[in-house]
Residue, then its C-alpha position, 0 to 999 in steps of 0.5 A: x849172853x851178857x855177863x852180869x857180875x860186877x868187877x868192882x864188887x869182885x875186886x872189893x870182895x877179893x881185897x876184903x878176904x885178905x884184909x879181914x884177918x889183919x883187921x881181926x888180929x888187930x882188933x883182938x890184940x887191942x881188945x886184949x890190951x884195953x880189956x882190963x880198963x873197960x866197964x863190964x857192959x862194954x866188955x860184954x858188948x865188944x866180945x859179942x860184936x867180935x863174935x857176931x862180926x867174925x861169923x857174919x863176915x865168913x858167911x857174907x864173903x862166901x855169899x858175895x863170891x857165889x852171888x856175884x861170880x855165879x850171878x845168883x840173885x838170892x845169894x847176892x841179896x843175902x850178901x847185901x842184907x848181911x852187909x847192910x844190917x849186922x856188919x855196917x852198924x857193928x863197925x860204925x859202933x866200933x868206930x864212933x863210940x868214944x867210950x870204947x877208948x879207941x886206939x888210933x891203929x884200931x880206928x884206922x882199921x875200922x875206917x878201912x873196913x867201913x869203907x869196904x862195907x860201904x862200897x860193897x853195899x852200893x856196888x851190890x845194890x846196883x849189881x842186884x838191880x841189873x841182875x834182877x832186871x836182866x833175869x826178868x827180861x829173859x823170863x818175859x822173853x821166854x814166856x813170850x816165845x813159849x806163847x808164840x809156839x802155842x799159838x795156832x797158825x793163821x790158816x789152821x782150822x780151829x776146833x768147833x766151840x762146844x766140842x768136848x773132844 
């Protein structure tokens, strides 16, 4: 019975749980300070991104914990997809769009968060691949053993062809 969960992924998730509230507080505080000087569409975009990232991060971290620790492929796949699609592009947008008037503290926190997300995408991919391969092998072995049990003994009489009973 091999353990399939990933220790590096779990450590990253653990530290991410403690880092996220600090990231959120710094980002909201700096957004509050620079809000009056931003254009209207950037105000809307930043508020939308903050809401999206906040809600997605809670779900993403839960799925990562459950998927990795309990070795559940659907939850870990959901974690991987939520990390790859909405989270990583949103953080990269916040990090590289110079029209947002990025503060140096904000940039530092975005870099750390982007590093967490990038590492988790790679680690979750390899963990998922290992889990799927192992579970597929277990399934094939179970099916093979089931077929072996149904197979008649070599010396046992076979039912006559065409008999309906």
